[in-house]
Backbone bond lengths (Angstrom), bond angles and torsions (degrees), N, CA, C in turn:
res aa  C-N    CA-C-N  psi(-1)  N-CA   C-N-CA  omega(-1)  CA-C   N-CA-C  phi
1 I - - - 1.457 - - 1.524 107.09 -
2 C 1.308 115.59 136.05 1.463 121.03 178.45 1.527 109.74 -63.90
3 E 1.318 116.15 123.15 1.470 120.76 -179.48 1.525 111.98 -67.69
4 N 1.326 117.11 -24.43 1.462 120.43 -177.36 1.533 112.36 -73.22
5 C 1.326 117.17 -32.98 1.471 119.49 -176.39 1.533 112.62 -121.37
6 K 1.328 117.10 16.58 1.469 122.60 -179.64 1.523 110.31 -61.59
7 Q 1.340 114.89 131.16 1.464 121.50 176.74 1.525 108.37 -128.99
8 F 1.312 116.10 137.78 1.461 120.41 178.30 1.525 109.79 -89.20
9 Y 1.323 116.06 147.17 1.466 121.61 -179.20 1.521 109.32 -153.04
10 D 1.312 115.78 169.11 1.463 121.98 178.13 1.523 109.22 -111.40
11 P 1.339 117.86 108.83 1.464 120.05 176.38 1.525 110.22 -68.06
12 P 1.321 117.40 161.87 1.468 119.94 177.70 1.535 111.27 -58.05
13 A 1.317 116.22 134.72 1.469 121.80 -178.96 1.525 111.35 -57.87
14 E 1.322 116.95 -36.08 1.468 120.92 -179.95 1.535 110.91 -62.10
15 L 1.333 116.96 -40.82 1.463 121.24 177.99 1.527 110.36 -63.60
16 L 1.313 116.70 -44.54 1.463 120.83 179.86 1.524 110.99 -62.08
17 R 1.327 116.78 -41.89 1.471 120.56 178.09 1.525 110.70 -63.39
18 S 1.327 116.91 -43.90 1.462 120.02 -177.40 1.529 111.82 -65.33
19 L 1.335 116.61 -28.67 1.464 121.04 179.15 1.528 112.62 -96.66
20 Q 1.330 116.12 0.00 1.468 123.03 -179.67 1.532 111.55 57.49
21 I 1.335 115.32 46.20 1.465 122.26 176.77 1.519 107.27 -105.06
22 P 1.323 118.00 134.05 1.472 119.80 178.17 1.527 111.37 -60.36
23 E 1.323 116.34 133.45 1.461 120.71 -178.35 1.521 112.60 -70.29
24 D 1.329 117.66 -18.40 1.463 119.55 -178.14 1.531 113.08 -86.37
25 A 1.331 117.78 0.15 1.466 120.81 176.76 1.530 109.25 -70.19
26 K 1.327 116.53 159.46 1.463 120.95 177.07 1.520 107.77 -96.55
27 F 1.315 115.93 127.01 1.456 121.26 -177.05 1.512 109.74 -110.93
28 A 1.325 115.07 139.62 1.459 119.56 -176.52 1.521 110.09 -136.47
29 R 1.321 113.79 161.45 1.463 121.86 172.27 1.516 106.84 -153.00
30 G 1.306 115.78 155.61 1.453 120.26 178.79 1.516 110.30 -88.26
31 A 1.318 116.01 136.09 1.466 120.49 179.14 1.522 111.31 -79.67
32 G 1.330 116.46 -22.57 1.457 121.83 -175.72 1.519 109.81 100.01
33 C 1.324 115.83 131.64 1.464 120.88 -179.51 1.530 108.69 -155.52
34 D 1.319 116.05 179.71 1.464 120.48 179.70 1.530 112.18 -62.80
35 R 1.321 117.37 -35.87 1.470 120.69 -176.78 1.526 113.23 -66.86
36 C 1.330 117.15 -31.04 1.474 120.33 -179.27 1.523 111.83 -107.80
37 L 1.333 115.95 13.06 1.469 121.59 -178.21 1.525 111.31 56.90
38 N 1.319 115.31 37.48 1.467 123.74 178.02 1.529 114.55 61.47
39 S 1.335 116.61 22.93 1.469 119.62 178.78 1.531 112.19 -91.04
40 G 1.338 116.53 -24.49 1.458 120.45 -174.97 1.521 113.06 86.68
41 Y 1.332 116.06 -5.09 1.465 121.54 -178.53 1.519 110.41 -122.97
42 K 1.322 115.85 145.40 1.465 121.15 175.28 1.519 107.33 -149.35
43 G 1.314 116.90 123.81 1.458 121.56 -178.96 1.519 111.88 91.22
44 R 1.312 114.22 -175.73 1.465 120.87 -178.25 1.519 110.43 -133.31
45 V 1.307 114.71 154.37 1.463 122.08 176.99 1.522 107.05 -133.60
46 A 1.315 116.61 133.27 1.464 120.90 179.06 1.525 110.44 -87.10
47 L 1.318 115.00 138.33 1.464 122.38 171.12 1.521 106.50 -117.16
48 Y 1.301 116.69 140.07 1.454 119.08 178.84 1.522 109.79 -149.90
49 E 1.340 113.35 154.75 1.455 118.94 171.37 1.520 106.93 -126.87
50 L 1.297 114.96 144.44 1.454 121.08 -177.23 1.520 107.99 -129.35
51 L 1.314 115.25 127.56 1.459 120.96 179.96 1.525 109.46 -100.29
52 H 1.317 116.57 114.78 1.464 121.76 171.99 1.525 106.05 -89.36
53 L 1.302 116.39 112.11 1.456 121.73 -174.40 1.528 110.94 -78.03
54 S 1.321 114.92 111.97 1.470 120.06 177.79 1.528 109.30 -83.02
55 D 1.309 115.67 165.57 1.466 119.99 176.81 1.522 110.58 -60.29
56 A 1.331 116.51 -39.17 1.471 120.27 179.99 1.528 110.59 -63.76
57 M 1.337 117.18 -41.40 1.468 120.06 178.32 1.527 110.43 -65.78
58 R 1.323 116.45 -42.81 1.463 120.59 179.20 1.527 110.27 -57.97
59 D 1.318 116.40 -44.17 1.465 120.71 178.99 1.524 111.14 -61.90
60 K 1.334 116.52 -42.23 1.469 120.14 -179.95 1.529 111.25 -66.66
61 I 1.338 117.74 -36.57 1.468 121.04 177.33 1.525 109.61 -62.65
62 I 1.322 116.64 -43.78 1.466 121.29 178.29 1.526 110.27 -61.28
63 E 1.336 116.65 -35.70 1.470 121.47 178.81 1.527 112.11 -74.16
64 G 1.329 118.01 -13.18 1.461 120.90 177.51 1.516 115.01 99.05
65 I 1.327 117.87 26.12 1.466 122.00 178.88 1.537 110.20 -56.66
66 S 1.317 116.90 145.53 1.470 120.60 177.78 1.528 110.16 -74.46
67 T 1.324 116.53 161.47 1.469 119.79 178.75 1.525 111.08 -64.17
68 T 1.325 117.31 -34.46 1.470 120.63 177.74 1.525 110.29 -64.23
69 Q 1.325 116.16 -45.33 1.464 120.13 178.53 1.529 111.04 -64.82
70 L 1.335 116.84 -38.17 1.463 120.59 178.89 1.524 110.49 -64.44
71 K 1.330 116.65 -42.33 1.468 119.32 179.52 1.526 110.36 -63.92
72 R 1.324 117.20 -43.64 1.470 120.12 177.26 1.528 111.06 -58.06
73 M 1.312 115.57 -44.78 1.461 120.73 -179.72 1.535 110.19 -63.27
74 A 1.325 116.74 -42.72 1.467 121.11 179.84 1.529 110.95 -63.11
75 I 1.328 116.84 -41.41 1.471 120.82 178.23 1.527 109.73 -63.32
76 Q 1.331 116.32 -43.15 1.468 119.99 178.19 1.524 111.63 -61.55
77 E 1.333 116.18 -29.58 1.468 120.52 179.90 1.529 112.10 -89.55
78 G 1.342 116.62 4.68 1.462 119.35 172.75 1.514 117.39 106.74
79 M 1.327 118.52 5.52 1.461 119.44 178.67 1.530 110.13 -63.07
80 I 1.318 116.45 137.41 1.464 121.48 174.91 1.523 106.91 -94.72
81 T 1.322 116.16 116.02 1.459 121.61 -178.23 1.528 110.91 -76.79
82 L 1.337 115.79 169.91 1.467 119.83 175.67 1.520 110.69 -58.03
83 R 1.329 117.17 -42.91 1.469 120.61 -179.82 1.527 109.95 -60.76
84 R 1.335 117.06 -47.75 1.462 121.11 -178.66 1.533 110.59 -64.88
85 A 1.339 117.63 -40.32 1.475 120.86 177.54 1.528 110.14 -61.70
86 G 1.331 116.09 -40.56 1.462 119.96 177.55 1.512 112.33 -65.28
87 L 1.317 116.72 -41.18 1.464 120.23 179.83 1.528 111.30 -68.01
88 Q 1.326 117.00 -28.37 1.467 119.32 172.65 1.528 110.04 -65.10
89 K 1.338 116.99 -39.01 1.474 121.10 177.02 1.529 110.42 -66.13
90 V 1.324 116.98 -35.08 1.468 120.88 176.24 1.525 109.42 -61.72
91 A 1.325 116.60 -48.15 1.468 121.14 -178.13 1.526 112.09 -64.47
92 Q 1.335 116.64 -22.10 1.464 121.42 177.20 1.530 111.97 -88.23
93 G 1.340 117.17 -3.49 1.459 120.64 -179.84 1.516 114.02 78.48
94 V 1.338 117.25 18.98 1.461 121.87 -176.76 1.524 112.01 -88.20
95 T 1.323 117.14 -36.25 1.458 121.76 179.96 1.524 108.76 -142.36
96 T 1.320 116.06 -177.90 1.462 120.45 -174.95 1.528 111.97 -107.36
97 I 1.309 114.70 158.40 1.465 120.79 175.68 1.524 109.64 -59.03
98 D 1.328 116.89 -46.26 1.470 120.52 -178.50 1.524 111.73 -57.37
99 E 1.319 116.77 -42.99 1.468 120.38 -178.84 1.523 110.98 -65.16
100 V 1.309 117.68 -44.98 1.467 120.84 -179.95 1.526 110.51 -63.25
101 L 1.324 117.28 -43.92 1.465 119.90 -179.80 1.525 111.70 -65.16
102 S 1.336 117.19 -28.65 1.467 119.96 -178.03 1.530 113.06 -80.05
103 V 1.334 118.21 -20.17 1.468 119.65 -175.35 1.529 114.22 -115.88
104 T 1.331 117.88 1.78 1.467 120.22 179.43 1.523 110.45 -128.54
105 A 1.317 114.76 154.36 1.468 120.61 177.11 1.527 109.12 -88.90
106 P 1.329 116.94 150.57 1.471 119.82 177.40 1.531 110.93 -62.23
107 D 1.315 115.41 149.58 1.462 120.77 174.92 1.517 108.42 -79.15
108 E 1.322 115.96 129.79 1.466 120.15 175.66 1.510 107.78 -97.43
109 R 1.309 115.62 129.78 1.471 119.23 179.97 1.495 110.07 -116.31
């Protein structure tokens, strides 16, 4: 989010609940200005997910588990997905909900 035109706001509580974002976080978006070419964004932020392969996951891979099942298992074991990493950046006021939803896939549980 462009620091020059950053504005804080309160997103709908229903949206925050559906995305499991704490309602007490500070949410921001850029209004658009000359510095960000009226985009509301300036700079880049990396999102990443890292899979720590447990013995149980390794065994399931050998058994032929699907990628969907593996992702579910990884999430259950604590993996932070790209979507969740992005939503953490939202709660920190670094990026917007709209941006994270546009560049990440939903978490399947």
